[in-house]
VEXMIDO-760932 format. One record per residue (C-alpha): residue number from 1; x, y, z. Coordinates in nm, 2 decimals, decimal comma. Example, Ala and Ser with C-alpha at 12.3 -4.5 7.8 and 13.67 -1.06 7.14 Angstrom:
{1 {1,23 -0,45 0,78}}
{2 {1,37 -0,11 0,71}}
This chain:
{1 {14,81 10,84 10,79}}
{2 {14,54 10,75 10,53}}
{3 {14,24 10,97 10,51}}
{4 {13,92 10,80 10,61}}
{5 {13,63 10,81 10,37}}
{6 {13,33 11,02 10,48}}
{7 {13,10 10,75 10,35}}
{8 {13,11 10,50 10,64}}
{9 {12,89 10,19 10,64}}
{10 {12,59 10,14 10,86}}
{11 {12,80 9,86 11,02}}
{12 {13,01 10,12 11,20}}
{13 {12,72 10,35 11,26}}
{14 {12,51 10,08 11,42}}
{15 {12,81 9,98 11,63}}
{16 {12,84 10,33 11,76}}
{17 {12,47 10,33 11,86}}
{18 {12,53 10,03 12,08}}
{19 {12,80 10,21 12,29}}
{20 {12,77 10,45 12,57}}
{21 {12,71 10,81 12,47}}
{22 {13,06 10,93 12,57}}
{23 {13,21 10,72 12,30}}
{24 {13,01 10,89 12,02}}
{25 {13,17 11,16 11,80}}
{26 {13,03 11,50 11,90}}
{27 {13,13 11,84 11,76}}
{28 {13,01 12,17 11,90}}
{29 {12,96 12,44 11,63}}
{30 {12,99 12,77 11,81}}
{31 {13,21 12,99 11,58}}
{32 {13,19 13,12 11,23}}
{33 {13,49 12,92 11,13}}
{34 {13,33 12,59 11,25}}
{35 {12,99 12,66 11,08}}
{36 {13,17 12,72 10,75}}
{37 {13,36 12,40 10,79}}
{38 {13,03 12,21 10,86}}
{39 {12,87 12,36 10,55}}
{40 {13,17 12,25 10,33}}
{41 {13,11 11,89 10,45}}
{42 {12,74 11,90 10,41}}
{43 {12,77 12,04 10,05}}
{44 {12,94 11,71 9,94}}
{45 {12,68 11,47 10,08}}
{46 {12,47 11,25 9,85}}
{47 {12,10 11,32 9,83}}
{48 {11,96 10,97 9,89}}
{49 {11,89 10,81 10,12}}
{50 {11,84 11,08 10,40}}
{51 {12,17 11,16 10,56}}
{52 {12,06 11,45 10,79}}
{53 {11,87 11,37 11,11}}
{54 {11,78 11,68 11,31}}
{55 {11,63 11,79 11,64}}
{56 {11,61 12,12 11,82}}
{57 {11,63 12,22 12,19}}
{58 {11,55 12,55 12,35}}
{59 {11,37 12,74 12,62}}
{60 {11,00 12,67 12,57}}
{61 {11,07 12,57 12,21}}
{62 {10,83 12,75 11,98}}
{63 {10,72 13,09 11,87}}
{64 {10,69 13,21 12,23}}
{65 {11,03 13,07 12,34}}
{66 {11,38 13,05 12,19}}
{67 {11,61 12,81 12,00}}
{68 {11,93 12,72 12,19}}
{69 {12,07 12,42 12,00}}
{70 {12,02 12,23 11,67}}
{71 {12,14 11,87 11,68}}
{72 {12,23 11,73 11,34}}
{73 {12,34 11,37 11,30}}
{74 {12,52 11,31 10,97}}
{75 {12,49 10,95 10,87}}
{76 {12,80 10,91 10,65}}
{77 {13,04 11,07 10,90}}
{78 {12,87 10,91 11,21}}
{79 {12,91 11,24 11,39}}
{80 {12,67 11,45 11,58}}
{81 {12,70 11,83 11,54}}
{82 {12,56 12,06 11,81}}
{83 {12,50 12,40 11,64}}
{84 {12,50 12,66 11,92}}
{85 {12,23 12,90 11,81}}
{86 {12,23 13,07 12,15}}
{87 {12,59 13,19 12,08}}
{88 {12,58 13,23 11,70}}
{89 {12,23 13,38 11,67}}
{90 {12,12 13,45 11,31}}
{91 {12,47 13,38 11,19}}
{92 {12,42 13,01 11,24}}
{93 {12,17 13,02 10,95}}
{94 {12,31 13,31 10,74}}
{95 {12,69 13,24 10,73}}
{96 {12,79 13,09 10,40}}
{97 {13,09 12,90 10,26}}
{98 {13,27 12,98 9,94}}
{99 {13,00 12,85 9,71}}
{100 {12,72 13,04 9,89}}
{101 {12,57 12,74 10,09}}
{102 {12,41 12,83 10,42}}
{103 {12,23 12,63 10,68}}
{104 {11,91 12,81 10,60}}
{105 {11,94 12,71 10,23}}
{106 {11,99 12,35 10,34}}
{107 {11,68 12,35 10,57}}
{108 {11,47 12,52 10,30}}
{109 {11,60 12,30 10,01}}
{110 {11,33 12,09 9,84}}
{111 {11,60 11,85 9,72}}
{112 {11,79 11,77 10,05}}
{113 {11,59 11,53 10,27}}
{114 {11,58 11,60 10,64}}
{115 {11,44 11,36 10,90}}
{116 {11,28 11,50 11,22}}
{117 {11,07 11,34 11,50}}
{118 {10,76 11,55 11,54}}
{119 {10,86 11,84 11,34}}
{120 {10,58 12,07 11,45}}
{121 {10,74 12,28 11,72}}
{122 {11,08 12,28 11,54}}
{123 {10,92 12,42 11,23}}
{124 {10,73 12,67 11,44}}
{125 {11,04 12,80 11,61}}
{126 {11,25 12,82 11,30}}
{127 {10,99 13,01 11,11}}
{128 {10,89 13,25 11,39}}
{129 {11,24 13,35 11,49}}
{130 {11,45 13,31 11,17}}
{131 {11,20 13,30 10,89}}
{132 {11,30 12,95 10,78}}
{133 {11,04 12,75 10,59}}
{134 {11,14 12,38 10,62}}
{135 {11,10 12,17 10,31}}
{136 {11,16 11,80 10,22}}
{137 {11,10 11,68 10,57}}
{138 {11,02 11,32 10,68}}
{139 {10,85 11,30 11,02}}
{140 {10,94 10,98 11,20}}
{141 {10,65 11,01 11,43}}
{142 {10,41 10,99 11,14}}
{143 {10,62 10,71 10,98}}
{144 {10,58 10,50 11,30}}
{145 {10,20 10,56 11,31}}
{146 {10,16 10,48 10,94}}
{147 {10,37 10,16 10,97}}
{148 {10,17 10,04 11,27}}
{149 {9,93 9,80 11,10}}
{150 {9,67 9,80 11,38}}
{151 {9,63 9,85 11,75}}
{152 {9,72 9,48 11,81}}
{153 {10,08 9,57 11,73}}
{154 {10,08 9,81 12,02}}
{155 {9,83 9,68 12,28}}
{156 {9,90 9,97 12,52}}
{157 {9,91 10,23 12,24}}
{158 {9,61 10,25 12,01}}
{159 {9,67 10,35 11,65}}
{160 {9,47 10,67 11,70}}
{161 {9,74 10,79 11,94}}
{162 {10,09 10,90 11,84}}
{163 {10,41 10,75 12,00}}
{164 {10,68 10,95 12,17}}
{165 {11,04 10,93 12,07}}
{166 {11,13 10,76 12,40}}
{167 {10,87 10,49 12,33}}
{168 {11,00 10,43 11,98}}
{169 {11,36 10,40 12,08}}
{170 {11,28 10,17 12,37}}
{171 {11,06 9,94 12,16}}
{172 {11,19 9,97 11,80}}
{173 {11,56 10,06 11,81}}
{174 {11,68 9,70 11,89}}
{175 {11,87 9,80 12,21}}
{176 {12,01 9,52 12,43}}
{177 {11,97 9,54 12,81}}
{178 {12,30 9,71 12,88}}
{179 {12,27 9,98 12,61}}
{180 {11,90 10,04 12,71}}
{181 {12,01 10,10 13,07}}
{182 {12,27 10,35 12,96}}
{183 {12,02 10,53 12,74}}
{184 {11,76 10,54 13,02}}
{185 {12,02 10,68 13,27}}
{186 {12,13 10,95 13,03}}
{187 {11,77 11,04 12,96}}
{188 {11,69 11,08 13,33}}
{189 {12,00 11,29 13,40}}
{190 {11,90 11,53 13,12}}
{191 {11,54 11,55 13,23}}
{192 {11,64 11,63 13,59}}
{193 {11,83 11,93 13,46}}
{194 {11,58 12,09 13,22}}
{195 {11,24 11,95 13,28}}
{196 {11,03 12,16 13,53}}
{197 {10,83 11,85 13,64}}
{198 {11,16 11,69 13,74}}
{199 {11,29 11,99 13,92}}
{200 {11,49 12,14 13,63}}
{201 {11,48 12,45 13,42}}
{202 {11,49 12,50 13,04}}
{203 {11,74 12,78 13,10}}
{204 {12,01 12,51 13,13}}
{205 {12,02 12,50 12,75}}
{206 {12,16 12,85 12,76}}
{207 {12,43 12,80 13,02}}
{208 {12,78 12,80 12,87}}
{209 {12,98 12,58 12,87}}
{210 {12,71 12,32 12,82}}
{211 {12,69 12,06 13,10}}
{212 {12,81 11,71 13,00}}
{213 {12,47 11,56 13,08}}
{214 {12,30 11,81 12,85}}
{215 {12,54 11,72 12,57}}
{216 {12,48 11,35 12,62}}
{217 {12,11 11,40 12,63}}
{218 {12,10 11,61 12,31}}
{219 {12,33 11,37 12,13}}
{220 {12,19 11,02 12,21}}
{221 {11,83 11,06 12,09}}
{222 {11,93 11,21 11,75}}
{223 {12,18 10,93 11,69}}
{224 {11,90 10,67 11,70}}
{225 {11,69 10,84 11,44}}
{226 {11,86 10,66 11,14}}
{227 {11,79 10,32 11,31}}
{228 {11,42 10,41 11,35}}
{229 {11,40 10,54 10,99}}
{230 {11,54 10,21 10,87}}
{231 {11,28 10,02 11,07}}
{232 {10,98 10,22 10,96}}
{233 {11,06 10,29 10,59}}
{234 {11,05 9,92 10,51}}
{235 {10,71 9,88 10,67}}
{236 {10,53 10,16 10,49}}
{237 {10,32 10,07 10,19}}
{238 {10,30 10,30 9,89}}
{239 {9,96 10,44 10,01}}
{240 {10,09 10,51 10,36}}
{241 {10,42 10,65 10,23}}
{242 {10,21 10,91 10,03}}
{243 {10,00 10,99 10,33}}
{244 {10,30 11,03 10,56}}
{245 {10,47 11,26 10,30}}
{246 {10,16 11,47 10,26}}
{247 {10,10 11,50 10,64}}
{248 {10,47 11,59 10,70}}
{249 {10,42 11,89 10,47}}
{250 {10,09 11,96 10,64}}
{251 {10,26 11,97 10,98}}
{252 {10,52 12,22 10,86}}
{253 {10,25 12,44 10,69}}
{254 {10,02 12,43 11,00}}
{255 {10,31 12,52 11,23}}
{256 {10,37 12,84 11,04}}
{257 {10,01 12,96 11,07}}
{258 {9,91 13,22 11,33}}
{259 {9,65 12,99 11,49}}
{260 {9,91 12,71 11,56}}
{261 {9,93 12,62 11,93}}
{262 {10,27 12,47 12,02}}
{263 {10,11 12,30 12,33}}
{264 {9,77 12,20 12,19}}
{265 {9,57 11,93 12,37}}
{266 {9,52 11,72 12,05}}
{267 {9,88 11,70 11,95}}
{268 {9,89 11,34 12,07}}
{269 {9,62 11,22 11,83}}
{270 {9,70 11,06 11,50}}
{271 {9,61 11,28 11,20}}
{272 {9,44 10,98 11,05}}
{273 {9,23 10,90 11,36}}
{274 {8,91 11,03 11,20}}
{275 {8,97 10,83 10,88}}
{276 {9,04 10,51 11,06}}
{277 {8,85 10,22 10,92}}
{278 {8,74 10,42 10,61}}
{279 {8,81 10,30 10,25}}
{280 {9,15 10,44 10,12}}
{281 {9,11 10,73 9,88}}
{282 {9,10 10,65 9,51}}
{283 {9,13 10,84 9,19}}
{284 {8,90 11,14 9,19}}
{285 {8,88 11,16 9,57}}
{286 {9,08 11,41 9,78}}
{287 {9,36 11,29 10,01}}
{288 {9,25 11,42 10,36}}
{289 {9,61 11,49 10,46}}
{290 {9,68 11,68 10,15}}
{291 {9,35 11,87 10,20}}
{292 {9,47 11,99 10,54}}
{293 {9,80 12,11 10,40}}
{294 {9,65 12,30 10,11}}
{295 {9,39 12,45 10,34}}
{296 {9,66 12,58 10,56}}
{297 {9,85 12,73 10,27}}
{298 {9,53 12,90 10,13}}
{299 {9,48 12,68 9,82}}
{300 {9,12 12,66 9,70}}
{301 {8,94 12,34 9,79}}
{302 {8,87 12,27 9,42}}
{303 {9,24 12,23 9,35}}
{304 {9,27 11,97 9,62}}
{305 {9,06 11,70 9,45}}
{306 {9,36 11,52 9,29}}
{307 {9,46 11,16 9,27}}
{308 {9,80 11,08 9,42}}
{309 {10,07 11,07 9,16}}
{310 {10,37 10,84 9,19}}
{311 {10,69 11,02 9,26}}
{312 {11,05 10,92 9,35}}
{313 {11,13 10,88 9,71}}
{314 {11,36 11,18 9,70}}
{315 {11,45 11,39 9,40}}
{316 {11,81 11,43 9,30}}
{317 {12,00 11,76 9,26}}
{318 {12,09 11,81 8,89}}
{319 {12,47 11,82 8,83}}
{320 {12,61 12,11 8,64}}
{321 {12,84 12,03 8,34}}
{322 {13,12 12,21 8,52}}
{323 {13,10 11,97 8,81}}
{324 {13,37 11,71 8,75}}
{325 {13,36 11,55 9,09}}
{326 {13,32 11,17 9,08}}
{327 {12,98 11,03 9,18}}
{328 {13,04 10,82 9,49}}
{329 {12,80 10,52 9,52}}
{330 {12,87 10,37 9,86}}
{331 {12,69 10,05 9,95}}
{332 {12,54 10,03 10,30}}
{333 {12,58 9,72 10,51}}
{334 {12,47 9,64 10,86}}
{335 {12,48 9,35 11,10}}
{336 {12,16 9,34 11,30}}
{337 {11,90 9,10 11,43}}
{338 {11,63 9,32 11,29}}
{339 {11,51 9,21 10,95}}
{340 {11,38 9,56 10,86}}
{341 {11,73 9,72 10,92}}
{342 {11,90 9,44 10,72}}
{343 {11,66 9,49 10,42}}
{344 {11,71 9,87 10,43}}
{345 {12,09 9,83 10,44}}
{346 {12,09 9,61 10,13}}
{347 {11,96 9,89 9,92}}
{348 {12,25 10,08 9,77}}
{349 {12,24 10,46 9,77}}
{350 {12,24 10,47 9,39}}
{351 {11,94 10,23 9,37}}
{352 {11,74 10,36 9,67}}
{353 {11,48 10,56 9,46}}
{354 {11,43 10,27 9,22}}
{355 {11,25 9,94 9,29}}
{356 {11,47 9,69 9,48}}
{357 {11,60 9,39 9,30}}
{358 {11,36 9,16 9,48}}
{359 {11,06 9,38 9,39}}
{360 {11,17 9,39 9,02}}
{361 {11,21 9,01 9,02}}
{362 {10,86 8,95 9,15}}
{363 {10,70 9,19 8,91}}
{364 {10,84 9,01 8,61}}
{365 {10,56 8,82 8,43}}
{366 {10,79 8,53 8,37}}
{367 {10,86 8,48 8,74}}
{368 {10,52 8,55 8,89}}
{369 {10,39 8,21 8,78}}
{370 {10,70 8,05 8,94}}
{371 {10,67 8,23 9,27}}
{372 {10,30 8,22 9,32}}
{373 {10,10 7,89 9,33}}
{374 {9,83 7,85 9,06}}
{375 {9,50 7,98 9,19}}
{376 {9,22 7,72 9,20}}
{377 {8,93 7,79 8,96}}
{378 {8,59 7,84 9,11}}
{379 {8,46 7,51 8,97}}
{380 {8,74 7,30 9,10}}
{381 {8,71 7,45 9,45}}
{382 {8,34 7,39 9,48}}
{383 {8,16 7,09 9,63}}
{384 {7,79 7,00 9,61}}
{385 {7,61 6,80 9,88}}
{386 {7,37 6,57 9,69}}
{387 {7,17 6,50 10,00}}
{388 {7,11 6,87 10,09}}
{389 {7,14 7,00 9,74}}
{390 {7,38 7,28 9,85}}
{391 {7,69 7,40 9,68}}
{392 {7,98 7,53 9,88}}
{393 {8,36 7,54 9,89}}
{394 {8,54 7,22 9,94}}
{395 {8,70 7,35 10,26}}
{396 {8,35 7,39 10,40}}
{397 {8,24 7,03 10,33}}
{398 {8,36 6,87 10,65}}
{399 {8,19 7,13 10,86}}
{400 {7,87 7,09 10,66}}
{401 {7,86 6,71 10,70}}
{402 {7,91 6,74 11,07}}
{403 {7,63 6,99 11,10}}
{404 {7,29 6,92 11,25}}
{405 {7,08 6,97 10,93}}
{406 {7,29 6,73 10,73}}
{407 {7,29 6,47 11,00}}
{408 {6,91 6,49 11,03}}
{409 {6,87 6,43 10,66}}
{410 {7,12 6,14 10,67}}
{411 {6,93 5,98 10,96}}
{412 {6,60 6,01 10,77}}
{413 {6,75 5,86 10,46}}
{414 {6,89 5,56 10,65}}
{415 {6,55 5,48 10,79}}
């Protein structure tokens, strides 16, 4: 039997998203042998685009609670791994493979991108209980808020408010009616088991063996994170991409401070609500999101007045001369009705951090004149009313001639 390539296309991944949860590939990591096998697989993943999509579950998740499960969806393998922290304890983060790779080193790596949805309580719990400082994190909740152009795009959700994961999946994950019904049913079954307001208890995350409804609940949400990432990343401008990156780091830094409240009342507000409507920061001004992050880490305010510098989307890990493994450059493809997902899938992994072919084509001076129509000069676009002795744009001439002042002068001239 031929060995399947670990680099599966988004076509297969997206197909799995549209199926019921029980058809998805799920592996429970609850032994030292299985955690080492997982590390061996993660050690051979490419760095770009993000391939690790993570979420945590636990009893009152945060510094005052505990971590029960870590869900990791690995995009190339189309598999969700449920790491049983309740059973493994610290060994889940400290066990290493033959090359010394641990789950802690992956989470703390500044070169391996990880995608979370609202990373705050996850970062708080990992730091408080296991001393893990998350790095290289993209927060999908911030990406959604930054890609939302205005409140008109979400009439019932103003831009000053943050969206929940359920809201994003229901509105942006391109689910058909059948799949959405399965997703909603699985969601409600899980909530009825662990949510106190639905008659459940968080202790269900520590019951072994795990209930099937809990496995389905933990699995299905994290499998939709790559779809949401594909939707939002194509909508972010360079300015908003920098703001989201800075605020993601600020969230992690703030969650590790002693004053962080895992259940604060203002957690539902956008971090840019106070800056809404203001002019974007320019050279010599301080980025408000970066200012918060540096303040939380103790950096002097004078060091925060920096202009944003362009940087690659994700840095790559330098290869050692002794590493003779071939560089695999898979090309992502997807069949979807969503234009954003199709555009994201066209970018190959090797070219993801570089400008796309379409962008490079448009920035060429030779093609700009062909793509863009010639702009009218100010003189050719102006028109002067000889009767009123007023100069205006040609497009305003019709409205001016039908106006009351012009008609009065016309009537007086006719007499």
